[in-house]
C-alpha positions in Angstrom: -21.7 -44.2 1.3 -24.1 -47.2 0.5 -22.1 -49.8 2.1 -22.4 -47.3 5.4 -26.1 -47.3 5.0 -26.4 -51.0 4.5 -24.7 -51.5 7.5 -26.4 -49.3 9.6 -29.8 -50.9 8.5 -28.5 -54.4 9.2 -27.4 -53.1 12.8 -30.5 -51.7 13.4 -32.6 -54.6 12.4 -30.5 -57.1 14.5 -30.9 -54.9 17.4 -34.5 -54.5 17.1 -34.9 -58.3 16.6 -32.3 -58.9 19.8 -34.2 -56.2 21.8 -37.6 -58.1 21.2 -36.4 -61.3 21.9 -34.7 -60.4 24.7 -37.9 -58.7 26.5 -40.1 -61.7 25.3 -37.6 -63.9 27.1 -37.6 -61.7 29.9 -41.7 -62.1 29.9 -41.5 -65.6 29.7 -39.2 -66.2 32.6 -41.5 -64.0 35.0 -44.6 -65.4 33.7 -43.9 -69.1 33.4 -40.9 -69.8 36.1 -41.8 -72.6 38.7 -41.2 -72.1 42.3 -38.3 -74.4 42.1 -36.5 -73.0 39.7 -36.3 -69.2 40.9 -33.0 -69.4 41.3 -31.9 -69.9 37.9 -34.6 -67.4 36.6 -32.5 -64.8 38.4 -29.6 -65.8 36.5 -31.5 -65.9 33.3 -32.9 -62.2 33.8 -29.4 -61.3 34.5 -28.1 -62.5 31.4 -31.1 -60.7 29.8 -30.5 -57.5 30.9 -26.8 -57.6 30.1 -27.5 -58.6 26.5 -30.0 -55.5 26.6 -27.3 -53.4 27.5 -24.9 -54.5 25.1 -27.1 -54.4 22.5 -27.6 -50.9 22.9 -24.4 -50.1 23.4 -23.3 -51.8 19.9 -25.9 -49.8 18.5 -24.9 -46.6 20.0 -21.0 -46.9 19.3 -21.6 -47.5 15.4 -18.4 -46.2 13.5 -18.6 -43.0 11.5 -17.0 -42.8 8.5 -15.6 -39.5 7.7 -14.3 -37.8 4.7 -13.6 -39.4 1.6 -11.2 -42.7 0.7 
């Protein structure tokens, strides 16, 4: 049981870090993108959004240990 709690804690810590870093990256892209780089900023924004969705799906779909082993 202790290993499962440690695993969940690590997952939540990394997910929180990943969400905050992606949100910070989105803010940087929207705030500081030069006009000539607008095409590339859209690609980076799509990557950030897909990464956020992936992080959320990974946190939601954590394996649950049932029963005794």
